[in-house]
N, CA, C and O atoms as CSV, one atom per row, in Angstrom:
chain,resi,resn,atom,element,x,y,z
A,1,MET,N,N,-176.838,-68.452,-149.274
A,1,MET,CA,C,-176.848,-70.151,-149.669
A,1,MET,C,C,-176.214,-70.054,-151.020
A,1,MET,O,O,-176.731,-69.299,-151.843
A,2,VAL,N,N,-174.955,-70.864,-151.389
A,2,VAL,CA,C,-173.994,-70.842,-152.331
A,2,VAL,C,C,-175.007,-71.421,-153.304
A,2,VAL,O,O,-175.985,-72.091,-152.973
A,3,GLU,N,N,-174.585,-71.010,-154.825
A,3,GLU,CA,C,-174.624,-71.051,-155.956
A,3,GLU,C,C,-174.318,-72.387,-155.980
A,3,GLU,O,O,-173.603,-73.090,-155.265
A,4,ARG,N,N,-175.405,-72.727,-157.519
A,4,ARG,CA,C,-174.603,-74.024,-158.277
A,4,ARG,C,C,-173.547,-73.380,-159.166
A,4,ARG,O,O,-173.328,-72.237,-159.567
A,5,MET,N,N,-172.735,-75.104,-159.377
A,5,MET,CA,C,-171.491,-74.390,-159.974
A,5,MET,C,C,-171.798,-74.400,-161.585
A,5,MET,O,O,-172.731,-75.146,-161.885
A,6,THR,N,N,-171.257,-73.793,-162.536
A,6,THR,CA,C,-171.575,-74.299,-163.868
A,6,THR,C,C,-170.519,-75.408,-163.898
A,6,THR,O,O,-169.723,-76.015,-163.182
A,7,PRO,N,N,-171.073,-75.297,-165.392
A,7,PRO,CA,C,-169.924,-77.361,-165.877
A,7,PRO,C,C,-168.689,-76.334,-165.896
A,7,PRO,O,O,-167.790,-76.815,-165.206
A,8,GLU,N,N,-168.461,-75.564,-166.233
A,8,GLU,CA,C,-166.840,-74.801,-166.168
A,8,GLU,C,C,-166.974,-74.158,-164.982
A,8,GLU,O,O,-165.911,-73.554,-165.125
A,9,ALA,N,N,-167.371,-73.763,-163.921
A,9,ALA,CA,C,-166.664,-73.600,-162.847
A,9,ALA,C,C,-166.355,-74.750,-161.981
A,9,ALA,O,O,-165.547,-74.642,-161.058
A,10,PHE,N,N,-167.052,-75.994,-162.282
A,10,PHE,CA,C,-167.030,-77.210,-161.577
A,10,PHE,C,C,-165.551,-77.645,-162.496
A,10,PHE,O,O,-164.514,-77.413,-161.876
A,11,LYS,N,N,-165.471,-77.931,-163.163
A,11,LYS,CA,C,-163.993,-78.386,-163.876
A,11,LYS,C,C,-163.100,-77.468,-163.810
A,11,LYS,O,O,-161.982,-77.921,-164.050
A,12,ALA,N,N,-163.131,-75.626,-163.434
A,12,ALA,CA,C,-162.107,-74.868,-163.071
A,12,ALA,C,C,-161.866,-75.336,-161.763
A,12,ALA,O,O,-160.658,-75.515,-161.603
A,13,GLU,N,N,-162.605,-75.631,-160.662
A,13,GLU,CA,C,-162.508,-75.618,-159.425
A,13,GLU,C,C,-161.387,-77.104,-159.090
A,13,GLU,O,O,-160.411,-77.227,-158.349
A,14,CYS,N,N,-162.094,-78.068,-160.029
A,14,CYS,CA,C,-160.943,-79.223,-159.725
A,14,CYS,C,C,-159.226,-78.989,-160.416
A,14,CYS,O,O,-158.130,-79.279,-159.938
A,15,LYS,N,N,-159.584,-78.396,-161.610
A,15,LYS,CA,C,-158.374,-77.932,-162.010
A,15,LYS,C,C,-157.036,-77.206,-161.267
A,15,LYS,O,O,-155.819,-77.391,-161.254
A,16,ARG,N,N,-158.086,-76.191,-160.605
A,16,ARG,CA,C,-157.282,-75.515,-159.757
A,16,ARG,C,C,-156.785,-76.109,-158.835
A,16,ARG,O,O,-155.679,-75.732,-158.447
A,17,LYS,N,N,-157.546,-77.409,-158.084
A,17,LYS,CA,C,-156.623,-77.788,-157.218
A,17,LYS,C,C,-155.993,-79.195,-157.383
A,17,LYS,O,O,-155.883,-79.950,-156.417
A,18,GLY,N,N,-155.567,-79.539,-158.672
A,18,GLY,CA,C,-154.840,-80.075,-158.830
A,18,GLY,C,C,-155.317,-81.434,-159.613
A,18,GLY,O,O,-154.492,-82.327,-159.810
A,19,TRP,N,N,-156.617,-81.557,-160.036
A,19,TRP,CA,C,-157.363,-82.499,-159.599
A,19,TRP,C,C,-157.592,-83.156,-161.373
A,19,TRP,O,O,-157.701,-82.348,-162.295
A,20,THR,N,N,-157.633,-84.548,-161.609
A,20,THR,CA,C,-157.585,-85.130,-162.807
A,20,THR,C,C,-158.826,-85.636,-162.989
A,20,THR,O,O,-159.494,-85.697,-161.957
A,21,GLY,N,N,-159.509,-86.142,-164.304
A,21,GLY,CA,C,-160.606,-86.922,-163.918
A,21,GLY,C,C,-160.336,-87.953,-163.712
A,21,GLY,O,O,-161.146,-88.734,-163.214
A,22,ARG,N,N,-158.900,-88.349,-164.082
A,22,ARG,CA,C,-158.761,-89.940,-163.536
A,22,ARG,C,C,-158.746,-89.829,-162.131
A,22,ARG,O,O,-159.662,-90.388,-161.528
A,23,ALA,N,N,-157.880,-89.214,-161.484
A,23,ALA,CA,C,-157.762,-89.047,-160.202
A,23,ALA,C,C,-158.980,-88.652,-159.292
A,23,ALA,O,O,-158.974,-88.916,-158.090
A,24,LEU,N,N,-159.667,-88.230,-159.698
A,24,LEU,CA,C,-161.026,-87.719,-159.194
A,24,LEU,C,C,-161.956,-89.058,-159.115
A,24,LEU,O,O,-162.476,-89.482,-158.082
A,25,ALA,N,N,-162.059,-89.629,-160.395
A,25,ALA,CA,C,-162.861,-90.890,-160.318
A,25,ALA,C,C,-162.096,-92.449,-159.537
A,25,ALA,O,O,-162.789,-93.447,-159.339
A,26,GLU,N,N,-160.958,-92.405,-159.262
A,26,GLU,CA,C,-160.356,-92.904,-158.627
A,26,GLU,C,C,-160.592,-92.920,-156.752
A,26,GLU,O,O,-160.802,-93.778,-155.895
A,27,ARG,N,N,-160.406,-91.425,-156.800
A,27,ARG,CA,C,-161.286,-90.856,-155.124
A,27,ARG,C,C,-162.294,-91.279,-154.800
A,27,ARG,O,O,-162.646,-91.740,-153.714
A,28,TRP,N,N,-163.088,-91.086,-156.187
A,28,TRP,CA,C,-164.575,-91.321,-155.824
A,28,TRP,C,C,-164.880,-92.284,-156.027
A,28,TRP,O,O,-166.056,-92.473,-155.714
A,29,SER,N,N,-164.039,-93.697,-156.730
A,29,SER,CA,C,-164.564,-94.909,-157.057
A,29,SER,C,C,-165.520,-95.019,-157.988
A,29,SER,O,O,-166.445,-95.825,-157.889
A,30,LYS,N,N,-165.322,-94.005,-159.215
A,30,LYS,CA,C,-166.628,-93.872,-160.113
A,30,LYS,C,C,-165.535,-94.336,-161.162
A,30,LYS,O,O,-164.475,-94.898,-160.885
A,31,SER,N,N,-166.075,-93.936,-162.625
A,31,SER,CA,C,-165.515,-94.360,-163.580
A,31,SER,C,C,-164.929,-92.868,-164.090
A,31,SER,O,O,-165.342,-91.931,-163.407
A,32,GLU,N,N,-164.131,-92.555,-165.067
A,32,GLU,CA,C,-163.748,-91.445,-165.298
A,32,GLU,C,C,-164.855,-90.619,-166.714
A,32,GLU,O,O,-164.650,-89.457,-167.066
A,33,ALA,N,N,-165.530,-91.152,-167.091
A,33,ALA,CA,C,-166.791,-91.399,-168.000
A,33,ALA,C,C,-168.290,-90.585,-167.211
A,33,ALA,O,O,-169.094,-89.765,-167.653
A,34,TRP,N,N,-168.172,-91.213,-165.999
A,34,TRP,CA,C,-169.190,-91.188,-164.650
A,34,TRP,C,C,-168.675,-89.376,-164.197
A,34,TRP,O,O,-169.582,-88.561,-164.025
A,35,ILE,N,N,-167.502,-89.020,-164.079
A,35,ILE,CA,C,-166.835,-88.051,-163.353
A,35,ILE,C,C,-167.423,-87.170,-164.647
A,35,ILE,O,O,-168.528,-86.697,-164.382
A,36,SER,N,N,-166.993,-86.878,-165.836
A,36,SER,CA,C,-166.902,-86.094,-167.102
A,36,SER,C,C,-168.480,-85.583,-167.574
A,36,SER,O,O,-168.859,-84.566,-168.155
A,37,ARG,N,N,-169.379,-87.059,-166.919
A,37,ARG,CA,C,-170.845,-86.213,-167.617
A,37,ARG,C,C,-171.462,-85.566,-166.162
A,37,ARG,O,O,-172.202,-84.600,-166.344
A,38,ILE,N,N,-171.261,-85.959,-164.795
A,38,ILE,CA,C,-171.380,-85.258,-163.485
A,38,ILE,C,C,-170.861,-83.766,-163.590
A,38,ILE,O,O,-171.345,-82.749,-163.092
A,39,GLY,N,N,-170.017,-83.886,-164.184
A,39,GLY,CA,C,-169.060,-82.530,-164.394
A,39,GLY,C,C,-169.384,-81.453,-165.660
A,39,GLY,O,O,-169.065,-80.265,-165.686
A,40,SER,N,N,-170.027,-82.124,-166.581
A,40,SER,CA,C,-170.632,-81.616,-167.531
A,40,SER,C,C,-172.552,-81.143,-167.408
A,40,SER,O,O,-173.134,-80.389,-168.188
A,41,ASP,N,N,-172.902,-81.549,-166.726
A,41,ASP,CA,C,-174.568,-81.735,-166.108
A,41,ASP,C,C,-174.472,-80.508,-165.021
A,41,ASP,O,O,-173.795,-80.537,-163.992
A,42,PRO,N,N,-175.477,-79.188,-165.572
A,42,PRO,CA,C,-175.693,-78.009,-165.367
A,42,PRO,C,C,-176.689,-78.169,-164.213
A,42,PRO,O,O,-177.032,-77.293,-163.419
A,43,GLU,N,N,-177.208,-79.825,-164.277
A,43,GLU,CA,C,-178.449,-80.093,-163.217
A,43,GLU,C,C,-178.049,-80.743,-162.176
A,43,GLU,O,O,-178.791,-80.872,-161.202
A,44,ARG,N,N,-176.610,-81.340,-162.219
A,44,ARG,CA,C,-176.072,-82.237,-161.143
A,44,ARG,C,C,-176.645,-81.652,-159.653
A,44,ARG,O,O,-176.836,-80.508,-159.241
A,45,ASP,N,N,-176.797,-82.783,-159.145
A,45,ASP,CA,C,-176.606,-82.700,-157.579
A,45,ASP,C,C,-176.068,-82.026,-157.033
A,45,ASP,O,O,-174.857,-82.104,-157.241
A,46,LEU,N,N,-176.418,-81.182,-156.232
A,46,LEU,CA,C,-175.679,-79.881,-154.992
A,46,LEU,C,C,-174.465,-80.300,-154.251
A,46,LEU,O,O,-173.472,-79.626,-153.974
A,47,HIS,N,N,-174.811,-81.917,-153.902
A,47,HIS,CA,C,-173.841,-82.453,-152.953
A,47,HIS,C,C,-172.394,-82.925,-153.953
A,47,HIS,O,O,-171.361,-83.341,-153.428
A,48,TRP,N,N,-172.582,-82.752,-155.557
A,48,TRP,CA,C,-171.461,-82.675,-156.186
A,48,TRP,C,C,-171.084,-81.477,-156.305
A,48,TRP,O,O,-169.853,-81.464,-156.283
A,49,ASP,N,N,-171.587,-80.268,-156.441
A,49,ASP,CA,C,-170.168,-79.183,-156.177
A,49,ASP,C,C,-169.803,-79.095,-154.538
A,49,ASP,O,O,-168.721,-78.712,-154.095
A,50,ASP,N,N,-170.978,-79.546,-153.724
A,50,ASP,CA,C,-169.684,-79.210,-152.754
A,50,ASP,C,C,-168.824,-80.204,-152.192
A,50,ASP,O,O,-168.162,-80.075,-151.163
A,51,ALA,N,N,-168.894,-81.485,-153.147
A,51,ALA,CA,C,-167.556,-82.159,-152.949
A,51,ALA,C,C,-166.509,-81.488,-153.328
A,51,ALA,O,O,-165.600,-81.063,-152.615
A,52,VAL,N,N,-166.704,-81.349,-155.004
A,52,VAL,CA,C,-165.994,-80.438,-155.727
A,52,VAL,C,C,-165.027,-79.437,-154.705
A,52,VAL,O,O,-163.801,-79.436,-154.594
A,53,ARG,N,N,-166.243,-78.432,-153.875
A,53,ARG,CA,C,-165.436,-77.353,-153.165
A,53,ARG,C,C,-164.630,-77.707,-152.446
A,53,ARG,O,O,-163.544,-77.128,-152.421
A,54,GLY,N,N,-164.955,-78.981,-151.470
A,54,GLY,CA,C,-164.300,-79.624,-150.407
A,54,GLY,C,C,-162.744,-80.679,-150.994
A,54,GLY,O,O,-161.726,-80.957,-150.362
A,55,LEU,N,N,-162.939,-80.854,-151.679
A,55,LEU,CA,C,-161.630,-81.315,-152.350
A,55,LEU,C,C,-160.015,-80.338,-152.107
A,55,LEU,O,O,-159.713,-79.236,-152.567
A,56,PRO,N,N,-159.189,-81.316,-151.171
A,56,PRO,CA,C,-158.227,-80.588,-150.564
A,56,PRO,C,C,-157.375,-80.355,-152.175
A,56,PRO,O,O,-157.492,-80.666,-153.361
A,57,ASP,N,N,-156.628,-79.719,-151.402
A,57,ASP,CA,C,-155.586,-79.556,-153.169
A,57,ASP,C,C,-154.628,-79.920,-153.114
A,57,ASP,O,O,-153.727,-79.531,-152.371
A,58,LEU,N,N,-154.599,-81.063,-154.182
A,58,LEU,CA,C,-153.733,-82.340,-154.358
A,58,LEU,C,C,-152.032,-81.923,-154.351
A,58,LEU,O,O,-151.023,-82.469,-153.905
A,59,LYS,N,N,-152.347,-80.510,-155.185
A,59,LYS,CA,C,-150.784,-79.848,-155.177
A,59,LYS,C,C,-150.027,-79.959,-153.967
A,59,LYS,O,O,-148.800,-80.044,-154.030
A,60,CYS,N,N,-150.743,-79.969,-152.673
A,60,CYS,CA,C,-150.705,-79.558,-151.244
A,60,CYS,C,C,-150.473,-80.916,-150.491
A,60,CYS,O,O,-149.633,-81.049,-149.601
A,61,LEU,N,N,-151.541,-82.192,-151.067
A,61,LEU,CA,C,-150.964,-83.380,-150.412
A,61,LEU,C,C,-149.503,-83.940,-151.149
A,61,LEU,O,O,-148.707,-84.676,-150.566
A,62,ASN,N,N,-149.352,-83.504,-152.358
A,62,ASN,CA,C,-148.410,-84.622,-153.256
A,62,ASN,C,C,-146.910,-84.045,-152.752
A,62,ASN,O,O,-145.834,-84.563,-153.050
A,63,ASN,N,N,-147.117,-82.733,-151.839
A,63,ASN,CA,C,-145.607,-82.658,-151.536
A,63,ASN,C,C,-145.772,-82.357,-149.867
A,63,ASN,O,O,-145.178,-81.426,-149.323
A,64,SER,N,N,-146.688,-83.311,-149.133
A,64,SER,CA,C,-146.364,-83.616,-147.846
A,64,SER,C,C,-145.874,-84.600,-147.491
A,64,SER,O,O,-145.624,-84.770,-146.297
């Protein structure tokens, strides 16, 4: 089973894939504040960790 991401790991994975809070909020139709709250919550629902792990690499998308 995959372990829950820490808030730091959640944010680092977003950054590694080139996603900002603003871009992620737009992609998921949420507010930037909501994205920040979810990212900072160590008890967030696991499907949000799965969603971040499954995000496309934004740098690759922009180069396509």
